SENUZA-614725 format. One record per residue (C-alpha): x, y, z. Coordinates in pm, 1 decimal. Example, Ala and Ser with C-alpha at 12.3 -4.5 7.8 and 13.67 -1.06 7.14 Angstrom:
2
+----------+----------+----------+
|       px |       py |       pz |
+----------+----------+----------+
|   1230.0 |   -450.0 |    780.0 |
|   1367.0 |   -106.0 |    714.0 |
+----------+----------+----------+
***
This chain:
446
+----------+----------+----------+
|       px |       py |       pz |
+----------+----------+----------+
|    603.3 |  -3140.7 |  -1080.4 |
|    576.4 |  -2972.3 |   -736.6 |
|    801.6 |  -3128.2 |   -474.4 |
|    637.4 |  -3223.3 |   -140.4 |
|    783.5 |  -3360.0 |    178.2 |
|    868.5 |  -3720.0 |     86.9 |
|    707.4 |  -3864.2 |    403.0 |
|    357.9 |  -3716.0 |    344.0 |
|    230.3 |  -3943.9 |     72.2 |
|    374.9 |  -4260.5 |    222.1 |
|    239.0 |  -4170.8 |    572.0 |
|   -105.8 |  -4094.7 |    426.3 |
|   -106.4 |  -4431.8 |    260.7 |
|      6.2 |  -4608.2 |    573.2 |
|   -249.1 |  -4452.2 |    789.0 |
|   -529.2 |  -4516.6 |    533.4 |
|   -444.0 |  -4881.8 |    511.1 |
|   -414.5 |  -4915.4 |    891.6 |
|   -763.8 |  -4762.9 |    917.5 |
|   -893.3 |  -5025.0 |    673.4 |
|  -1004.1 |  -4767.3 |    415.1 |
|   -982.7 |  -4785.0 |     36.5 |
|   -869.7 |  -4480.9 |   -148.4 |
|  -1228.5 |  -4435.7 |   -266.6 |
|  -1358.7 |  -4444.7 |     89.6 |
|  -1109.4 |  -4191.3 |    211.2 |
|  -1189.3 |  -3967.5 |    -89.4 |
|  -1557.0 |  -3991.2 |     -4.6 |
|  -1490.5 |  -3896.8 |    357.5 |
|  -1280.8 |  -3585.4 |    281.9 |
|  -1470.2 |  -3481.9 |    -36.0 |
|  -1175.9 |  -3502.0 |   -263.8 |
|  -1149.8 |  -3712.1 |   -575.6 |
|   -988.8 |  -4050.5 |   -571.5 |
|   -750.4 |  -3936.9 |   -850.0 |
|   -631.8 |  -3637.8 |   -644.3 |
|   -560.6 |  -3857.6 |   -340.9 |
|   -381.4 |  -4111.8 |   -551.6 |
|   -150.5 |  -3843.5 |   -692.7 |
|    -85.9 |  -3718.6 |   -335.6 |
|     -5.0 |  -4059.5 |   -203.5 |
|    245.0 |  -4119.6 |   -489.4 |
|    405.7 |  -3771.5 |   -457.6 |
|    283.8 |  -3639.2 |   -785.8 |
|     66.6 |  -3367.2 |   -623.6 |
|    124.1 |  -3125.7 |   -335.4 |
|   -117.8 |  -3165.5 |    -39.0 |
|   -295.2 |  -2856.1 |     92.1 |
|   -295.8 |  -2786.8 |    459.3 |
|   -674.4 |  -2816.1 |    452.0 |
|   -663.2 |  -3166.0 |    305.8 |
|   -396.9 |  -3268.9 |    559.8 |
|   -622.6 |  -3162.9 |    848.6 |
|   -928.6 |  -3337.6 |    698.1 |
|   -723.2 |  -3659.4 |    656.7 |
|   -594.1 |  -3615.1 |   1014.0 |
|   -948.1 |  -3606.6 |   1157.2 |
|  -1072.8 |  -3890.7 |    938.2 |
|   -776.8 |  -4122.2 |   1021.0 |
|   -739.5 |  -4009.4 |   1386.0 |
|   -383.8 |  -3902.6 |   1319.4 |
|   -379.1 |  -3625.9 |   1580.8 |
|   -204.1 |  -3366.2 |   1357.1 |
|     61.8 |  -3599.2 |   1225.4 |
|    -26.1 |  -3531.6 |    862.2 |
|    -71.9 |  -3157.5 |    915.9 |
|    278.4 |  -3143.2 |   1054.9 |
|    408.9 |  -3295.6 |    728.7 |
|    218.6 |  -3068.5 |    489.2 |
|    428.0 |  -2795.1 |    325.9 |
|    371.8 |  -2440.6 |    452.4 |
|    502.3 |  -2101.8 |    347.0 |
|    809.4 |  -1966.8 |    532.6 |
|    720.9 |  -1686.9 |    782.8 |
|    770.1 |  -1324.6 |    677.1 |
|   1064.5 |  -1153.9 |    850.5 |
|    851.3 |   -854.2 |    963.2 |
|    603.4 |  -1076.3 |   1143.4 |
|    867.3 |  -1325.3 |   1264.9 |
|   1064.0 |  -1052.9 |   1438.6 |
|    756.2 |   -948.0 |   1638.4 |
|    734.5 |  -1291.3 |   1787.9 |
|   1052.9 |  -1214.7 |   1987.9 |
|    924.1 |   -885.7 |   2119.6 |
|    771.3 |   -891.2 |   2465.2 |
|    586.0 |   -561.9 |   2510.7 |
|    511.4 |   -641.5 |   2874.9 |
|    868.7 |   -717.8 |   2971.7 |
|    981.7 |   -350.1 |   3004.4 |
|    824.3 |    -75.7 |   3197.5 |
|    739.4 |    249.7 |   3029.4 |
|    891.9 |    528.6 |   3237.6 |
|    824.3 |    824.9 |   3011.7 |
|    721.2 |    930.5 |   2660.7 |
|    811.9 |    696.1 |   2383.9 |
|    944.7 |    842.5 |   2059.9 |
|    659.2 |    828.7 |   1810.6 |
|    676.0 |    777.8 |   1429.6 |
|    726.1 |   1100.3 |   1237.3 |
|    431.8 |   1121.1 |   1006.8 |
|    212.1 |    831.7 |    887.2 |
|    350.7 |    475.6 |    874.7 |
|    476.0 |    361.2 |    537.7 |
|    203.0 |    226.7 |    315.3 |
|    -63.9 |    434.9 |    488.7 |
|   -344.0 |    574.6 |    278.7 |
|   -334.6 |    927.8 |    148.8 |
|   -522.5 |   1199.7 |    338.0 |
|   -892.5 |   1182.9 |    252.5 |
|  -1042.0 |   1400.3 |    -18.5 |
|  -1302.4 |   1659.7 |     64.1 |
|  -1563.4 |   1429.1 |    -86.1 |
|  -1453.4 |   1137.9 |    139.0 |
|  -1466.0 |   1358.6 |    446.3 |
|  -1817.1 |   1464.8 |    354.2 |
|  -1931.2 |   1111.5 |    265.8 |
|  -1773.8 |    916.0 |    549.9 |
|  -1685.3 |   1174.2 |    813.0 |
|  -2030.5 |   1333.8 |    816.0 |
|  -2202.3 |    995.0 |    823.2 |
|  -1985.3 |    893.3 |   1117.9 |
|  -2106.7 |   1172.0 |   1341.1 |
|  -2479.3 |   1124.3 |   1269.1 |
|  -2708.3 |    894.4 |   1467.7 |
|  -2744.1 |    562.1 |   1289.3 |
|  -3055.3 |    425.0 |   1446.9 |
|  -3362.7 |    522.3 |   1647.1 |
|  -3270.5 |    660.1 |   1987.2 |
|  -2896.2 |    682.4 |   1910.4 |
|  -2806.7 |   1031.8 |   2016.6 |
|  -2431.8 |    997.5 |   1951.0 |
|  -2350.0 |   1324.3 |   1762.1 |
|  -2021.9 |   1472.3 |   1888.7 |
|  -1966.6 |   1843.1 |   1913.2 |
|  -1927.3 |   2032.0 |   1592.9 |
|  -1583.6 |   2142.4 |   1703.3 |
|  -1451.4 |   1799.4 |   1624.5 |
|  -1511.2 |   1827.7 |   1256.4 |
|  -1384.8 |   2186.5 |   1247.8 |
|  -1064.2 |   2118.7 |   1443.3 |
|  -1099.9 |   2165.2 |   1819.8 |
|   -937.1 |   2457.2 |   1995.6 |
|   -684.6 |   2370.7 |   2267.9 |
|   -806.2 |   2653.7 |   2486.4 |
|   -940.8 |   2508.0 |   2803.7 |
|   -905.0 |   2148.2 |   2689.4 |
|   -757.3 |   2038.4 |   3021.2 |
|  -1055.3 |   2182.2 |   3212.8 |
|  -1300.4 |   2027.6 |   2958.5 |
|  -1105.3 |   1722.2 |   2867.9 |
|  -1376.4 |   1482.7 |   2968.5 |
|  -1642.8 |   1584.9 |   2707.2 |
|  -1368.9 |   1608.4 |   2433.7 |
|  -1237.3 |   1254.8 |   2510.6 |
|  -1596.2 |   1121.0 |   2526.0 |
|  -1677.5 |   1272.4 |   2190.9 |
|  -1379.4 |   1110.7 |   2029.5 |
|  -1464.4 |    775.8 |   2187.1 |
|  -1816.3 |    811.7 |   2037.6 |
|  -1655.7 |    894.3 |   1694.3 |
|  -1447.1 |    575.6 |   1714.6 |
|  -1750.8 |    370.0 |   1796.7 |
|  -1930.2 |    518.8 |   1496.3 |
|  -1637.6 |    446.8 |   1263.3 |
|  -1635.8 |     84.0 |   1391.7 |
|  -2005.7 |     57.3 |   1312.1 |
|  -1939.8 |    198.2 |    964.8 |
|  -1666.3 |    -61.9 |    923.0 |
|  -1933.5 |   -333.1 |    965.5 |
|  -2137.6 |   -219.9 |    668.5 |
|  -1884.9 |    -45.9 |    436.6 |
|  -1590.7 |   -143.8 |    221.2 |
|  -1265.3 |    -82.5 |    418.7 |
|  -1137.6 |    147.6 |    146.6 |
|  -1432.0 |    381.8 |    213.4 |
|  -1352.4 |    426.4 |    582.4 |
|   -975.4 |    371.1 |    594.1 |
|   -844.9 |    716.5 |    474.8 |
|  -1069.7 |    908.6 |    710.4 |
|   -983.7 |    691.1 |   1014.0 |
|   -615.3 |    724.5 |    933.9 |
|   -643.1 |   1104.4 |    919.0 |
|   -833.6 |   1108.3 |   1252.9 |
|   -539.8 |    916.7 |   1407.5 |
|   -301.5 |   1190.3 |   1290.1 |
|   -534.4 |   1469.9 |   1407.9 |
|   -573.0 |   1310.8 |   1754.3 |
|   -201.1 |   1271.9 |   1798.7 |
|   -147.1 |   1639.0 |   1704.2 |
|   -423.8 |   1746.8 |   1939.6 |
|   -281.2 |   1540.5 |   2225.4 |
|     56.4 |   1716.5 |   2187.3 |
|   -114.2 |   2053.6 |   2232.3 |
|   -315.4 |   1980.5 |   2543.1 |
|   -235.3 |   1933.6 |   2910.4 |
|    -74.7 |   1619.7 |   3042.0 |
|   -377.8 |   1431.4 |   3163.8 |
|   -607.4 |   1500.3 |   2875.3 |
|   -314.1 |   1459.1 |   2635.7 |
|   -249.6 |   1104.4 |   2765.5 |
|   -613.5 |   1019.7 |   2720.5 |
|   -621.1 |   1149.7 |   2365.2 |
|   -294.5 |    964.7 |   2285.0 |
|   -456.0 |    640.6 |   2419.0 |
|   -750.5 |    706.9 |   2188.4 |
|   -521.3 |    776.9 |   1901.3 |
|   -364.0 |    432.9 |   1964.5 |
|   -711.4 |    272.6 |   1933.3 |
|   -772.9 |    463.1 |   1617.5 |
|   -438.1 |    344.2 |   1481.9 |
|   -515.5 |    -20.3 |   1579.0 |
|   -847.1 |      7.7 |   1397.2 |
|   -665.1 |    154.1 |   1092.6 |
|   -443.3 |   -151.2 |   1094.5 |
|   -744.2 |   -381.3 |   1105.2 |
|   -903.4 |   -192.1 |    810.8 |
|   -568.7 |   -222.1 |    624.7 |
|   -573.6 |   -596.3 |    661.0 |
|   -935.0 |   -615.5 |    542.8 |
|   -821.3 |   -406.2 |    241.9 |
|   -556.2 |   -674.0 |    166.5 |
|   -250.9 |   -458.1 |    265.9 |
|    -49.0 |   -665.6 |    520.8 |
|    242.7 |   -417.9 |    523.7 |
|     20.3 |   -124.8 |    609.2 |
|   -157.4 |   -336.7 |    873.2 |
|    172.6 |   -419.6 |   1043.7 |
|    295.2 |    -57.3 |   1031.0 |
|    -30.4 |     88.7 |   1171.0 |
|    -34.6 |   -180.8 |   1445.4 |
|    326.2 |    -88.0 |   1536.7 |
|    221.4 |    283.0 |   1539.4 |
|    -65.3 |    195.6 |   1773.4 |
|    186.3 |     30.5 |   2014.8 |
|    404.1 |    338.9 |   2014.4 |
|    105.8 |    568.2 |   2076.7 |
|    -21.0 |    336.3 |   2356.9 |
|    317.8 |    318.2 |   2518.7 |
|    347.7 |    698.4 |   2518.7 |
|      4.5 |    726.5 |   2691.3 |
|     89.5 |    461.4 |   2950.3 |
|   -139.0 |    192.9 |   2801.7 |
|     65.6 |   -120.6 |   2804.0 |
|   -230.1 |   -349.9 |   2741.7 |
|   -272.4 |   -245.0 |   2376.0 |
|     94.1 |   -336.6 |   2320.8 |
|     22.0 |   -695.5 |   2412.7 |
|   -305.3 |   -696.4 |   2222.7 |
|   -101.3 |   -599.7 |   1916.8 |
|     47.6 |   -943.9 |   1926.1 |
|   -296.7 |  -1094.5 |   1902.2 |
|   -368.5 |   -868.5 |   1605.1 |
|    -40.3 |   -975.1 |   1433.0 |
|   -129.1 |  -1337.9 |   1500.4 |
|   -444.5 |  -1284.1 |   1292.1 |
|   -225.8 |  -1194.0 |    992.9 |
|    -20.6 |  -1506.7 |   1031.0 |
|   -331.3 |  -1714.4 |   1078.1 |
|   -484.2 |  -1604.7 |    747.5 |
|   -141.4 |  -1678.2 |    586.8 |
|   -172.8 |  -2036.8 |    718.9 |
|    136.3 |  -2004.3 |    943.9 |
|     35.1 |  -2208.3 |   1259.3 |
|    366.3 |  -2187.3 |   1447.3 |
|    390.5 |  -1804.2 |   1423.0 |
|     22.5 |  -1766.4 |   1515.9 |
|     78.1 |  -1967.4 |   1834.7 |
|    402.3 |  -1798.2 |   1924.2 |
|    256.5 |  -1452.0 |   1875.9 |
|    -49.1 |  -1535.8 |   2088.1 |
|    165.5 |  -1689.8 |   2355.8 |
|    338.3 |  -1353.8 |   2388.4 |
|     19.7 |  -1209.2 |   2547.1 |
|     -8.0 |  -1467.1 |   2826.8 |
|    140.4 |  -1262.3 |   3114.0 |
|    -58.6 |  -1268.3 |   3437.0 |
|     -9.9 |   -890.9 |   3459.8 |
|   -235.2 |   -846.6 |   3157.3 |
|   -613.5 |   -801.3 |   3197.5 |
|   -833.8 |  -1112.6 |   3148.9 |
|   -976.0 |   -986.0 |   2816.9 |
|   -639.9 |   -952.7 |   2649.5 |
|   -529.9 |  -1295.3 |   2778.5 |
|   -865.4 |  -1445.7 |   2673.8 |
|   -845.3 |  -1309.8 |   2323.1 |
|   -486.1 |  -1434.0 |   2304.9 |
|   -598.7 |  -1780.5 |   2416.2 |
|   -854.4 |  -1784.6 |   2143.9 |
|   -603.6 |  -1690.1 |   1880.2 |
|   -360.0 |  -1955.0 |   2015.8 |
|   -637.6 |  -2209.1 |   1979.1 |
|   -689.6 |  -2114.1 |   1618.5 |
|   -312.9 |  -2164.0 |   1560.4 |
|   -332.5 |  -2506.9 |   1713.3 |
|   -629.0 |  -2586.6 |   1493.5 |
|   -421.8 |  -2487.2 |   1185.6 |
|   -153.5 |  -2730.0 |   1309.1 |
|   -412.1 |  -3007.7 |   1347.9 |
|   -366.6 |  -3040.3 |   1723.3 |
|   -719.7 |  -3095.2 |   1857.6 |
|   -625.5 |  -3137.8 |   2225.6 |
|   -413.1 |  -2823.2 |   2240.2 |
|   -685.5 |  -2629.4 |   2058.4 |
|   -950.9 |  -2733.1 |   2309.3 |
|   -727.0 |  -2649.4 |   2605.2 |
|   -673.7 |  -2304.5 |   2457.8 |
|  -1052.3 |  -2251.8 |   2416.1 |
|  -1120.0 |  -2367.6 |   2769.8 |
|   -860.7 |  -2118.5 |   2893.3 |
|  -1018.5 |  -1839.8 |   2683.1 |
|  -1362.3 |  -1910.5 |   2827.8 |
|  -1231.5 |  -1899.8 |   3179.3 |
|  -1045.2 |  -1574.3 |   3116.7 |
|  -1323.3 |  -1391.6 |   2927.2 |
|  -1571.0 |  -1493.0 |   3201.7 |
|  -1354.1 |  -1281.9 |   3440.5 |
|  -1344.1 |   -978.4 |   3217.7 |
|  -1501.2 |   -685.5 |   3409.3 |
|  -1549.0 |   -477.7 |   3090.1 |
|  -1369.0 |   -157.8 |   2982.5 |
|  -1295.1 |     98.2 |   3245.1 |
|  -1415.4 |    458.0 |   3223.3 |
|  -1592.7 |    406.6 |   2892.3 |
|  -1270.9 |    305.4 |   2707.7 |
|  -1320.0 |    131.5 |   2374.7 |
|  -1355.0 |   -247.3 |   2384.5 |
|  -1065.0 |   -450.1 |   2254.4 |
|  -1173.0 |   -716.3 |   1990.2 |
|  -1516.2 |   -796.1 |   1861.4 |
|  -1828.4 |   -658.3 |   2023.8 |
|  -2079.8 |   -851.4 |   1812.3 |
|  -2044.2 |  -1207.6 |   1928.6 |
|  -2287.2 |  -1323.8 |   2198.2 |
|  -2065.6 |  -1614.4 |   2292.9 |
|  -1722.6 |  -1559.4 |   2130.3 |
|  -1563.3 |  -1884.3 |   2255.6 |
|  -1843.1 |  -2097.9 |   2118.6 |
|  -1823.7 |  -1924.6 |   1785.4 |
|  -1443.8 |  -1968.0 |   1766.9 |
|  -1491.1 |  -2328.4 |   1867.8 |
|  -1700.3 |  -2385.6 |   1560.4 |
|  -1446.3 |  -2189.6 |   1355.8 |
|  -1158.0 |  -2412.9 |   1483.4 |
|  -1343.8 |  -2733.4 |   1423.7 |
|  -1358.3 |  -2648.8 |   1053.8 |
|   -974.7 |  -2618.0 |   1046.6 |
|   -948.0 |  -2938.3 |   1248.7 |
|  -1130.1 |  -3131.8 |    975.7 |
|  -1446.1 |  -3184.3 |   1188.8 |
|  -1704.2 |  -3011.2 |    970.4 |
|  -2024.4 |  -3172.8 |   1096.8 |
|  -1951.2 |  -3071.2 |   1460.0 |
|  -1848.1 |  -2728.4 |   1336.1 |
|  -2168.0 |  -2679.4 |   1134.5 |
|  -2381.8 |  -2762.8 |   1439.4 |
|  -2212.2 |  -2493.8 |   1649.7 |
|  -2200.6 |  -2231.0 |   1375.2 |
|  -2566.1 |  -2281.4 |   1286.2 |
|  -2657.3 |  -2191.1 |   1648.3 |
|  -2416.0 |  -1908.5 |   1695.5 |
|  -2474.4 |  -1739.9 |   1356.1 |
|  -2845.0 |  -1722.3 |   1440.1 |
|  -2755.2 |  -1496.3 |   1734.2 |
|  -2559.2 |  -1232.0 |   1536.7 |
|  -2691.4 |   -877.2 |   1520.9 |
|  -2874.2 |   -800.8 |   1195.2 |
|  -2678.7 |   -483.5 |   1138.0 |
|  -2331.2 |   -642.0 |   1187.6 |
|  -2295.6 |   -725.4 |    816.6 |
|  -1919.3 |   -789.3 |    816.7 |
|  -1953.6 |  -1026.3 |   1121.3 |
|  -2248.1 |  -1198.0 |    958.2 |
|  -2052.6 |  -1266.2 |    643.3 |
|  -1727.9 |  -1367.4 |    821.0 |
|  -1888.9 |  -1638.2 |   1026.6 |
|  -2166.5 |  -1717.9 |    776.3 |
|  -1904.8 |  -1808.7 |    510.3 |
|  -1722.4 |  -2027.0 |    759.3 |
|  -2060.7 |  -2192.0 |    837.4 |
|  -2125.1 |  -2258.4 |    471.4 |
|  -1773.9 |  -2400.3 |    441.5 |
|  -1848.8 |  -2643.3 |    731.3 |
|  -2167.3 |  -2763.7 |    556.8 |
|  -1984.1 |  -2799.2 |    226.7 |
|  -1705.5 |  -3010.0 |    377.8 |
|  -1960.2 |  -3218.2 |    553.2 |
|  -2092.7 |  -3307.9 |    210.3 |
|  -2413.0 |  -3094.5 |    234.1 |
|  -2352.2 |  -2914.1 |    -95.3 |
|  -2708.6 |  -2791.0 |   -156.4 |
|  -2733.5 |  -2633.4 |    186.0 |
|  -2387.5 |  -2486.9 |    163.8 |
|  -2482.6 |  -2323.5 |   -175.8 |
|  -2806.1 |  -2192.4 |    -37.2 |
|  -2620.6 |  -2025.4 |    257.2 |
|  -2363.3 |  -1885.9 |     16.3 |
|  -2621.2 |  -1733.4 |   -217.4 |
|  -2778.6 |  -1552.9 |     86.1 |
|  -2443.3 |  -1410.7 |    194.5 |
|  -2296.3 |  -1294.6 |   -137.9 |
|  -2476.9 |   -953.7 |   -150.2 |
|  -2344.1 |   -865.7 |    196.5 |
|  -1997.4 |  -1000.4 |    100.5 |
|  -1998.5 |   -762.5 |   -197.9 |
|  -2089.2 |   -466.8 |     22.4 |
|  -1816.6 |   -516.6 |    294.9 |
|  -1542.9 |   -624.6 |     44.2 |
|  -1315.8 |   -807.7 |    291.1 |
|   -979.7 |   -966.2 |    200.8 |
|   -991.8 |  -1201.3 |    503.4 |
|  -1347.8 |  -1320.9 |    422.4 |
|  -1237.6 |  -1374.8 |     64.6 |
|   -984.3 |  -1630.4 |    197.1 |
|  -1268.2 |  -1849.5 |    327.0 |
|  -1479.6 |  -1778.6 |     14.4 |
|  -1200.3 |  -1921.9 |   -198.8 |
|  -1188.0 |  -2231.5 |     26.8 |
|  -1562.3 |  -2261.2 |     -2.3 |
|  -1546.6 |  -2219.4 |   -383.4 |
|  -1284.3 |  -2495.0 |   -415.3 |
|  -1490.1 |  -2727.8 |   -202.3 |
|  -1819.8 |  -2693.7 |   -385.6 |
|  -1648.0 |  -2699.3 |   -724.0 |
|  -1571.3 |  -3064.6 |   -664.3 |
|  -1931.4 |  -3130.2 |   -738.9 |
|  -1953.9 |  -2976.2 |  -1091.5 |
|  -2286.3 |  -3142.7 |  -1185.4 |
|  -2469.7 |  -3032.0 |   -868.6 |
|  -2750.3 |  -2788.8 |   -961.7 |
|  -2704.4 |  -2568.6 |   -658.5 |
|  -2335.5 |  -2530.6 |   -736.4 |
|  -2413.8 |  -2446.4 |  -1100.7 |
|  -2657.8 |  -2176.5 |   -979.3 |
|  -2421.2 |  -2006.6 |   -739.2 |
|  -2080.0 |  -2060.4 |   -906.5 |
|  -2108.3 |  -1753.4 |  -1146.6 |
|  -2178.2 |  -1525.7 |   -853.1 |
|  -1893.3 |  -1674.2 |   -648.9 |
|  -1657.3 |  -1636.8 |   -938.7 |
|  -1761.5 |  -1275.0 |   -986.2 |
|  -1693.6 |  -1175.6 |   -623.4 |
|  -1360.5 |  -1357.6 |   -616.6 |
|  -1238.1 |  -1211.1 |   -950.7 |
|  -1025.6 |   -901.2 |   -894.4 |
|  -1153.1 |   -582.4 |  -1054.2 |
|   -962.4 |   -479.2 |  -1366.6 |
+----------+----------+----------+
***
């Protein structure tokens, strides 16, 4: 029998009785079986963090139950990064960079991958998109005259990064990851062979490529590589004089702890990017991530304060300077509203979440497949937890082809939650129709 904190079951029972609810009534409200709840109240079964948050919301417990639910201990590699304040020290010169690729990084791309992904990345992807960089990029640019012509070279690599990010929306991460990692190495080498001003700009771009490589690694379910590439991005950014990316790296690391269900580390990492010296966008994205951490902890009031702060900060964002790549998502029309709906699911308020996510998902770009699936699955989860099983299964069936195409480890986390929720209705016809497809996408390939 799994051991749980001794106070959880007793506190759940106390709060339920104080609210005047029978075990069957509470089970109906949170869409768990009466038998499961009975075992949790008597200490025979371990409560999940999701159930704790649902019970918190139903019983108006303000996170008391979520604080008693067992969680995994933080990983040392991530916990150490909580203590690091990248804004606290000034960068006075070049920072020693990693020699070679970070541990766990993908092998250099094969010729076939370069042709399949690299060539596609430099071709226009839509009517009127004249985004083809010079042929010299693919062939290995010459350093002769790069300081005099640094502007076009930097612009071309910015365009290339934008194209890779677009490919990342519609492709499995494993298809894009090796080529983006290799571009990071190539950019760093090129920066070291050019003049000071252009070299700094290329190093800053290499940092953005490395940060994107870290994100792709997380999507490919490789946390260690994600952390290493993010750390490499910080080193490159510091060497180029870009201190903003070092703070944004805390927000990226907080995404890893969020998906591991570690509320305290998520909050602590996001709080590390609160400095007034940072641009409003970095602070706004950090406030959003902090709100997600508070939602995991079941703290509704702190979550809403974080979202209010995020909205205020992001409203002050002047946009990237000099055509620099945008930090964070570029596909959400109203990111704070979407994240509000996201947080309400974690807070155990699925009906309110579904209303917001219905509205915001309808505004997503049709070509942003990964974003559509990420928030669409969370929308389906909200409807399922609200007891709307038929509608949740209908939404899920529509999303599964795209989910197969983008193959995301983080999206799979919500798909598993969705699968567990709808499986509590084994006789529902909609569930019976979609369950084989859900099981197929969640079953690891042999």
